[in-house]
KOLBAFI-98671 format. One record per residue (C-alpha): residue in one letter; x, y, z. Coordinates in steps of 0.05 Angstrom, whole numbers, plus 5000, padded with zeros to 4 digits. Example, Ala and Ser with C-alpha at 12.3 -4.5 7.8 and 13.67 -1.06 7.14 Angstrom:
A524649105156/S527349795143/
//
This chain:
M213337476677/Q212236886726/E215137296792/R210937886763/A204837386760/Q205837116822/S206237746869/V198637996842/R194238066895/L189938566857/M188038506790/I185639186742/F181939126680/D178639506639/V173439466594/D173039736523/G178339326483/V180538896543/M174238476575/T169738676507/D172738756429/G173239376434/S166939496393/L160739956406/Y153639756391/Y148440296393/T141440086377/D137040566337/A134040786417/G141541056423/E141840366486/E149640106491/L151439396464/K157839106489/A158538336480/F162637966528/N166037336530/S163036816574/L171036436579/D174137136606/G167537096663/H169036366683/G176936686690/L175337296731/K170736806781/M175836366787/L182536876793/Q177537136858/Q176136536881/S183936396883/G184036946930/V186537596886/Q181438106896/L179338456813/A177439086804/I175439556737/I177240206716/T174140466654/G173341196627/R166741016593/N160541056638/S155540406623/R149240156659/L152339326621/V158739486657/E156339526729/H151038936706/R156938536680/A161438696741/R155638446796/N154237906748/L162037706762/G162837926836/I167438496819/N166339016868/H171439556858/L167339856798/I170540606772/Q167140736714/G168941496675/A176141546698/H178842006651/D185042146694/K186341336706/R191941466756/A187741896806/S183041296800/F187940856806/E190741116863/K184341256909/L182840526907/L189940346928/A188840796981/D181440606998/L184639767000/G190839867026/F194639616973/R201439826947/P202239816860/E207339226872/D201238806890/C196739026828/G195938806760/Y193539236709/M191439046642/G190239526585/D188539686506/D190640356498/V194740976516/I188941216574/D192140666595/L198340706610/P199041256668/V197140566701/M200840126670/R206840436684/R206740506762/V203939706769/H207739086768/F204538636722/A201939036670/V198438696610/A196738876537/V191238636484/P195438496406/D191339046373/S194039586426/P198840116397/V205539976394/I207340516448/V202740086493/R205539376483/Q212639676490/H210939956562/A207039196579/H211138666613/Y206438206583/V202838246514/T196837636507/G196037236455/A188237266451/R185837876438/G180538296481/G173538086482/H176137396461/G179936976514/A185337506538/V182637596603/R182536876609/E189736786590/V192137236637/C187536956698/D190336286679/M197136556680/I196836896744/M194136236781/Q198535966750/A203836286774/Q200636276844/G200135536850/T193235626844/L190235436787/D189034636791/A185334736859/Q180435256822/L181034666760/A179434066802/P172734066818/Y171534076742/L176333486731/Q173132926788/
//
């Protein structure tokens, strides 16, 4: 597992069920609401500061996700990706990465085409069995409840950058 996490240069995340708990909330006016975990957010910022590029590939379109990505400094955001494999291939071509350089964290069967291509595939524990079977790692934490942070910390630990990211907080 450490070897797989060590090789990650681009970490890609799904949103619903990974960065959130998968619940979709709507107001009476039809506006969508999502809850994001602040610990996950700080983990993403530290991972990016450690030199790993971040991307989001999600099947849904949401202004909330645009705001969250902007807030976290994630410049590579692909929404409305009904064919995540095609979106992944385009992202690789645009950024010059190979599948071996990438990790992907997903939670449902729509994520499998990418999970099966990357070197480090991660699922959350409440994913369907078929998704967990194709993951190299299944988080202990659920989506939206620290799973993203768990993976960020794991990658930084494997790459030897976690201590440097934590050092400013321990002085």
